[in-house]
Structures are given as structure tokens and as C-alpha cells.
N, C-alpha and C positions, 0 to 999 in steps of 0.2 A: 176827791170828785164829789159833786153834787148831784141831786136827782136820785128816784128810786135806784135799788140795784136791780141789775138786769138778771142775776140769780141771788136767791138767799134760801141758803140752808139752814132750818132749824130744828135743833135736838134729834138729828139724825142717827137712828141705831140699826146696825146689820147684825145677826146673830146666825150662826149656824151649829146645828145640832149634830154630834160626832159621836162615834161610840166611847170618848173618853169624857164627854159632857158638852155644854153650849158655850160656843167660842164667841166671845163678844168683840167682834171684830171692829166693828166703829160703835161708840158708845158715847151718843151724846153731843155730836159736832155740829156747830153752827158757825155759819161764815156768809158774807155777801161777797159778790161780784158785781163792779158796776161796768157799764159800756165802756169798751175799749182799756179796760184795765188788766195789768197782768199780774196774776196772783201765783206765787209758788207755795207747794206742799213739799215738805220736807221732814225725813225721819228715817230709822232704820227698817230694815226689812220686816214685815210683821207691824207695823205700827198702824195701818188701817188705811194709807194712801191710797192704792188701787181699788179696795173694796169701795171707798168712798166715790171716787170717779166713776166707778160700775153702776153705784147705787144711783146717782144722777142720770145716768144713761138707761137705768132701768136694765142692767145687764145680769144682776143678781138674782136668779130665779131657781126655783125647786121646791119640793115639799119639806127640804130640811133648813131653808133659808128663812127670815122672818126680818122683815124691814118696817121702821117706825120713823115717824117724825116727817116734816114736810119740805119740799124741794119745789120752790116757788121760782119760774122761769117766766119772767115778764108778767107775773101776776097769776099765772095760771099752776096749778100744782100738779107737778108730773107725777107724783107718788098716788094721786087720787085717779089717775086716767087709766081707762082700760089698755089692753095690748095694740089695738088698731089705732085707737088716738095717739099713743105713744109713738108708734110708728111715723107719723107724720111729724113729729117733732125731731125725731132722732136720724141724724144724717142730714136735715134740713137746717133747722133752727139751732141745734146743737151737735158737734162732729167730734170724733175722738181719733186721735193718733195713738196705735199701740206700741208698746215696747219693742216688739219682734216683727219686723215688715213681714219677713220672709213667711212666718205663720199666718200674718193679717191676710195675705195675699194667696189666691188660688194658684197653685202653680201650674193647673191644665188650663188657664186662660188666659189670652192675651191680656196686658196691662190695659190698653186701651179699652177693650171690652169691660174690664172689670170697672174704670173709670166712668164708660158710657152707662152702665148698670146703676151706678149710685146716683147719676142725674136722672136717668129715666124712669126710676123708682118716684121721684117727686116731680116729674115732668112727664107722665103717660103719655102724652098728646104731642109732645116734642118730636118733629120729622128728624129721618135719620142724618138729613144735612147738617141740622142744628145741634145734633148730639155729636157729630164727628169735630165740629167747629169748636165746641165747648171742651172736647176732649183734648184737641190739640192747643187749645189757649191754657189748658190747665198744665200742661206738661210744659208748655213754653215758660209758663209763670214761675215754676219752681225749678226751672234751670235745667230741664233734661234735653241735653243736645238732640239737634235733627229730630224732632218729634214727629215729623210726618213718616219716618223710617221706623223710629223706636216703639211707636204706638202699637205696632203689629208684635214686639217683642213679647217672650214670656219672664215671668219674674227671675229665674234663674239665670237670665242673661244680663243681669244688671250687678254692679257691686253693692254693697249694703249700704251706702250711702245714697246711691240713686233709688235703691230700693225705698228707702225711707223717703226720699224727695216724692216718689210716686204716692206711697201711702199719703202724704200730706197733700198731694194734688186730690186725690180721692176724697178727702175730708173736707178740702174746701170748693169741691165743685159746685156746691149749690150755696157758697157765700154764707156761711153760718154765723150767727151773731156771737156764739161762744164756741171756742175749741178747747177740748181736754186734751193735753199732750201728757201721755203717761210714759215716763221714762223714754223719750224719743231719740236720745243719744248714748244710752249705755252701753251698747254693742260698737260703737265707732271710734275710730282713732280719734286724738285731740283735734287735728286738722280738719276732718270730714265734720265731727262735732261743732265746731267754729263756724262751718259752713250753713249746717241745719241751724243753729241760733239765729244765726243773720238772717236766714231766709225766712225764720217765724217772724223775727221782728219787722221784716221789711213788709211782710204781707199784712201784718198787723198795722204798721204804720199806713198802709194802702186803702185797707179796707174797714179800720176801726173795730177790727174783732176783739171780743174779750178773750183772755188766755188764761187757762188755770193748768199751771205747769207742774207735774208731778216729779220728783226726782229724790236721788241721794245725796246728790253732788251738789255742795254750797257753791261750788265755783260757778255752775250753770244759775244758781239762783241769784248770785252776785251780777252776774251778766246781764241778765234780761228781765227780771222781775221788779215791781214795785213794792208788793208787800208779801210778806211770809207769814206761813202757818207751820208751826213746828208740831208735830205729832208725834204722840208717844202711847203706846196700849191702848190705841184705839181712840184717844182722845186730843184735842188740840191742847197744848200746855202753854204756849206762846202764840200771840198776833199782834206782828209788828211791823214797820216799815224795813225795808230791805238794809237800809243804812243803820238802824239802830239793831237789828240782829246781828249785826258784826261788830259795833262800838259800843252798844249798850244793851247786851242781853238781858233779860230779866228772869230767865227760868236757869237752875243748874244743868237741866238736860241740854239746853243750847249751848252751853258754855262747854259741855263735853264733846259736842258735835265741832264746835269750832277747835278744840283742842286736838281734834284728830285732823286737821288739815294743816299743812305745810304752808307757812306764809313767805311771801316773796323778800322779806327783809331777814328771813331767820339764816340766810347764807348757809343752810345744811347743818346750823348748831342744834345740838340735843335731839331728842326723840320725841316722836309724837305722842300725846298724852291719850292714852286708851280710857273708854269709862269702863269703870270695875264693873264685873259681874256680868250679867244676860238680861235680855230683855224678859220680862215676867210671861208664864204662861197665861194666856187670854180665856183659858177655863177655870183658872183658879188666881184671880187678880188678889194681889196682899190688899190688905185692909187699909184704909186710909189712901195717902199717895202711892200711886204705883210707882213710882221712881225712888221711893225712899229706901229700899234696899241698895241703892247704888249710888245714892246722894251724900256729898261730903258736909251736907248743911243740915242733915238730918237731927231734929231736937229730941231723939230718942223716945222709949216706950212712955206711954201715957199721953204724949204731946199731940198735938193737932195732926203732926205729920205721920202719926200712928194710926190715928182713929177716925179721922174726916178727910174724904175726898175734896182736893181743893179745885174751887170755881175761879172760871176767868175773870179776873179783876182787872181794873184799870191800874197800871204803873206807867208813869210818865205818858207818853203819846200812843201806847200799846196797852195790851191785856196779857197778862200773865197767870198761871193756874199754879201759885205757889204760897204755902202760908206766911212766909217770910216777908212777901211783897217788896217796899221798897228798900227794906233793910238787906236781902240777899242781892238787889239789883246793884247797891254799892260796891257790896263785895264782889259780885261777877264782874263789874266794870274795872275794878282793881286788878282783877286777875287776867282779863283780856289785856290791859296795858302793860302786863310782865312777857 
């Protein structure tokens, strides 16, 4: 896509001070999102996906949290705004769909009142008739049946899939230009998951909203995204198109994620390949490449793998943070084909 990015994140770092030490949850993450684009962020639990999303929304706060870097939204540095200025953007220009809709909704308030409140905050002079019309339209837009009746229902009166639709309606009620969806289908069965993904795609096609989709599910990535950021230990280790991440991966960790997914043509043959070892402690990252203790391509002690943190470099049409670059990509492509 051409033109300036809608969102440009540069050298984002988020750390948390704990009794065990400083947790570097996000460590130098940079990426762009353009208007109408769908980008996926994928990685294991603890890789920094959700902390990155919360940092964009300025939801990481407290005395023990330190954030640095720039978060430019349409040329405005969100990281430099005070709380009042940020609130004007949060929920209006940028909205977020959280992983657990039951926790995201107030159990004591009717769903219509909650959606209406999200609209009224950014339209304080809107009359009640306008707010009700907007709420009903939002519920209908996300496929809630009989919205005139269900608008007075409480969250516990809906199924998990319907609650997620309500959270999406709340996020979209102000027509945001960027939607951040943090694991929006994790707790849903496969059929409902497909419906939610189809809903997000339809709404994006209708409104041109950019989508940043956070997930651990490569099937979801394949279904709805155009570009993929693979995160490991708080850093982006691969940034490429969705086609290349499956057919031409450039980082050993990406290959490990692919090996944990059963392909349709495997016909149940063989076992899934687990990535050996465990993710490193973010309090005490290994020297050099953080993935080195689990990497089959490690060059050994004294090598760049052991001494130098790899940076994202161009490999083909994408970028990869691996010292072996093109050479490792050739080996990875051979393994993907087996």
C-alpha cells in the first residue's frame, strides 16, 4: 500500500519492575500499519503481543511501568500526549477488542447502556434519540438478532460468541480508523470463531478500518491478515507477507510455529514438531540471540548468535532478525516443503 502509515510504532520499549528484576516485555518493536491494512501479530504467550497493543492504547500504567519510543497515529505522537488528550483518541480514532468479552463488559449494566456510553463519551451533546439509534444500528451491524429487545439484556444473558459481537459493536460505535483485536476468538468454538472473523472482515471492507490482530493461532493469521509480525521475547523476529510466512519463512522460530500446526494434507501422519526448550526469562535474556538456546541453526559459542542481538534485515520481500539471513531461509524453505 502506498502513502504515509496510519500508525507508525518506532523503537517501542515497555518494562515492568518486579521483585525478581526488570521485565523487558517489549524491547525495541517497530512497525507500520496503513489505512485499510490488516496486520497480524503472532507468537507464544509472553512474547509481548498484548503489551504492545496496550502500549498503543496507553493502557500500560503505574509506577512500576516504564515506556519509551514513539507511537505516531496520523502524525500525532500518542506517547507524548497527556491523559486527557489520549482519552480523545482512545475509543474514537483507535478502539480495542479484548480477549475475554465477559471481563470487558460490566455485568451490572445493560449492553445497550454500555454501547451508548462509549458513544456518548465522544459525542457529549448527542440527544438520547440519536444515541439509541446508534446503539440499535451497532447491534444490528454485528448480527445481534432482535436488537430492539436485546438492547436491554445483560451480558450474562448472551452466549460467548454474542458477547464478543457486543464488544466489537462497542469498539466500532465511533467508527475508529484503527481496530486492535487482542485474541478475539480464543475462547470460542471453531464455528463461532469463523463467524467472528467473517464479521471483522466484513466490517473492515465496509468501513476501510485498519486492523491489528493479535493471536497465537496461525490459522486465524492465514484467514484474515495481509502481513505478519512474528514476536519472540519482546522483539519482532520476522516481518513479512502472510503468503511468505507459510511458504518462505525467514526465521527458525517461525518454522517452529509452523511445525506446531497440523496441515490439511498431512492426513494425520506423523506428529507435530514441538519447539525444544522454553521461552527465556524476560528478566534475564540470554546474550546474543534470544532464540539461540532453542535454535537448530545455532552457530555455537563465540559466534554472532552467542554474542550479538540480531536486528531486522531485509530477506527477500520481508525482514528477519537472524544472523544467517538468506542462508537460513533456504534451509527453512526446504524444511517447509517436507
